[in-house]
C-alpha positions, -999 to 999 in steps of 0.1 A, spaced: 756 -311 -582 786 -333 -571 792 -373 -568 758 -390 -557 758 -405 -520 774 -439 -513 742 -458 -504 745 -471 -466 738 -508 -456 708 -510 -437 718 -520 -402 739 -489 -406 704 -470 -414 687 -484 -388 715 -479 -356 715 -442 -373 676 -435 -372 675 -455 -336 704 -434 -315 691 -396 -330 658 -407 -317 668 -416 -282 686 -383 -282 717 -390 -291 743 -363 -306 760 -371 -345 792 -368 -329 777 -399 -309 762 -414 -334 795 -411 -355 818 -424 -333 795 -455 -327 789 -467 -365 822 -457 -373 820 -431 -396 827 -393 -395 796 -375 -375 789 -352 -407 784 -380 -431 762 -389 -400 743 -356 -399 739 -346 -438 721 -384 -439 704 -383 -412 690 -349 -425 690 -350 -460 686 -383 -467 665 -389 -440 650 -360 -433 656 -366 -397 654 -331 -374 678 -311 -377 694 -291 -355 704 -300 -312 665 -309 -308 655 -343 -302 630 -357 -320 609 -362 -289 616 -322 -278 600 -316 -318 576 -337 -309 567 -318 -280 570 -289 -295 550 -292 -323 520 -302 -295 527 -272 -279 527 -252 -305 491 -267 -319 471 -267 -283 481 -232 -281 464 -224 -313 433 -239 -301 425 -220 -272 442 -256 -254 465 -257 -224 
């Protein structure tokens, strides 16, 4: 199963969440935090349950709104 995750400091977690919500890439976040970008993405996706992929969180919300309004017959 692998070794347990090392807990992150609260400041790093807050910075990661704020930067991801602002639309920053995992590489930009990793460079800013001084951590490998793959560690940042895994922590964000697997631990914090942030959206994966190229879409920013705002784009995910907007896509879901379009999906729901389309199902309701609204435009």
